[in-house]
N, C-alpha and C positions, 0 to 999 in steps of 0.2 A: 380424528381432526388433526391437522398440520400443527405443529408448534410454533411460534410466533417469536423470534427473536429479540426481545425487549431490550438486550444491551445495545442492541444495533439501533432499534430504533430511539432509543434516547441519545445516543452518538449523533446519529444523520438526520433526526427528525425534530425531537422535543428539544433538545438541549439541554436537558434535567433528567434529575432520577426521578422513573416513573413509580408512586406508588401501588402497593397492591389494588387498590380500587381503581386508577387507571388502567392497571393491568387486563383488570376485569373488564373494564368497559371495552378496553381494544378486543380482548379477546371475543366478544359478543359482536364488534361490528367490521373488523380485518378479517380477509380472507388472504391464505398463502395460496399463490398460483405460481406453475412452472409453464415456460415456454422455450419451445424448441426453435432452434436457428432457423429463420426463414418463417417462422409464425408471424403474421399480423397480431398486433396487442391493440392498435387503436386504428380506425379507419378512416381517412379524411372525408369529411362531410357526414360520417354518421351521429347522430344524437350524443352527446357527450354525457357527464354526471357519474363517471366514474374516477378516482383518483387511482395512479398506479405508483409506489414507491418501490424503484428498481433496487431490491436486494443486492442482487450480484448479476454479472453477466454484461452486456453490451448491446444498445439498440440502434439503428439510423432513423433518422427523422427525414422523411421524404414529404414533396410537394409534389403536387398533379400540374405542372404547366405545358398548358395545350396538350393534354393527352401524355404528356411523360414525366417520368418520374424522376424529379432533382433532388436532390442529398442536399440538405440544410445541413445537419449536423451529426456527429454521434455523440451519445451519452452513455457514461458508464455508472457504477455505484454511486447511490444516494440522489442518482436523477429522481425526478416527479415528471411521472407522465399523463399527459391528459388535465393539467392544471387549469388550463382557461376554460375547456367546456367545462368544467367541472365547477367553476365559480360560478360563470354567467348562463350555463345551462345551455349552451347553442352547440351546434354541430361542430366536430374536431377541426380542427384547422391542417392538420397535416395525419399523414399516416404514420406509424411507428412499428418497424418490423425489427425483430430480434436478431441481432447479428448473429450472436451466441447465446448459448442457452442462458435463459435467466430464470430469475427468481422474483418475483413481486408481491407487496403486500397491495391488496387491492380493498379501496371503502368506494362505497358509495355517496352520493351526496343526500340519500334521505336517511342513511345510517349519521352523517354528520350532523344533521338536524336533529335526529334524535339524541345526539350526544348534546347538542346546546340545552334540550330541557333536563336531562338526567344526568350530564355530567359537565360540566361549562368549561372545567380547566384544559382539558384533555379536548374537545372542540377547539378552544380559541388556541390552543397550543399547537394544534396542528393548521389551523387556519392563519398564524402568524409564519408558520413553518411556508405554506402555502404563497405569501404574501414574500418572504424573503428572498425565495427561489423567484418567482416572476421577479422581482426587483432587480437580482444579479442578471438575468437572464435580458432585461431590457437594456441595462448598463453594458455588458456585453454588447448586446447588437448595436448599440449606440458608439461603441468604441469602434468597432468592425466597419460601419456605414461611415464614420467621419472621414476618413482618408479619400471617399468615393465622391464626396460632397465640394462643387466649387465653391471658392469663398462669393457669397454674394448671390450666386445662383439658386440655389434651395433654401439658403436659410436667411431670414432677416438680420440685417446688423443692429448688434444691440445700442 
């Protein structure tokens, strides 16, 4: 079995020191996976339910627009992949492709549900990490979209 780098998780996900019990719970729920450059990690429109924590490497986020793949962004270490479909149990909204060799930690929705029953602090902290990540992404998107909005045309004046 592959070892999990708990120091990395403490820094990039949990923002706290993990106890021995926390580590045991994560060892049971989390799986380390490797993807080679060019591998598809998540396919747009496939059912979600898995969260990937990008420990190393870079990925491209692609969206199918009228049959053509459009690159939305590229992400590196610390990125959370599949978080939207993980949370709302829907289809993936984009395709994630390894831009270079990647190592990820994967956890399923079912594993998180079990942690909420048996180890609430880890489940809570992982959920807060997902919410922080989604909030950062939404703020970034808002700032990127703002210059393209014409005053008064797409936003109602306050």
